[in-house]
C-alpha positions in Angstrom: 39.1 10.2 30.5 36.4 8.7 28.3 34.5 10.5 25.5 31.2 9.2 24.3 29.9 10.6 21.0 26.2 10.6 20.6 24.5 11.3 17.3 21.1 12.8 17.5 18.5 12.1 14.8 15.3 13.9 13.9 12.2 12.4 12.1 10.1 14.2 9.6 7.4 13.3 7.1 7.3 14.1 3.4 5.0 13.3 0.4 6.3 11.1 -2.4 6.0 13.0 -5.7 8.1 10.9 -8.0 10.1 7.6 -8.3 13.6 8.3 -9.6 15.0 5.4 -11.7 18.0 3.6 -10.4 21.4 3.4 -12.0 24.1 0.7 -11.9 23.2 -1.9 -9.4 19.7 -0.5 -9.0 18.9 -0.4 -12.7 15.3 -1.5 -13.3 14.4 -0.5 -9.7 13.8 2.7 -7.8 17.0 4.6 -7.2 15.5 7.3 -5.0 12.2 8.9 -4.0 11.6 12.6 -4.9 9.7 13.9 -1.9 8.1 17.2 -0.9 7.9 18.7 2.6 4.8 20.6 3.8 6.6 23.9 3.2 7.2 23.0 -0.5 10.9 22.0 -0.2 11.7 19.0 -2.5 14.6 16.6 -2.3 15.6 13.0 -3.0 15.6 10.2 -0.4 17.6 7.2 -1.6 20.2 6.1 0.9 18.7 3.7 3.4 16.2 2.1 1.0 16.3 -1.6 1.3 16.2 -3.9 -1.8 12.6 -4.8 -1.0 11.6 -1.1 -0.8 13.3 -0.5 -4.1 11.3 -3.3 -5.7 8.0 -2.1 -4.2 8.4 1.6 -3.4 5.8 3.7 -1.6 3.1 4.9 -4.0 3.3 8.4 -5.4 1.2 10.6 -3.2 1.8 8.6 0.0 3.5 10.1 3.0 6.8 8.6 4.3 8.8 9.2 7.5 12.6 9.7 7.2 15.4 10.4 9.6 18.1 13.0 9.3 20.8 14.7 11.4 
């Protein structure tokens, strides 16, 4: 009679290769991080960054942990 929806998340690590400038509300701060996985795949991570993280983002070359579904 009752359905419970459970979303599963996975964690992974990637190396920051570039800071992408923000637009609109984030102008003058980091909008996203361009990252690279160990297998060479690159993509942007932007959603989920706090205002503090946008002001002082991880350094280029550092490794971050991110969550995905």
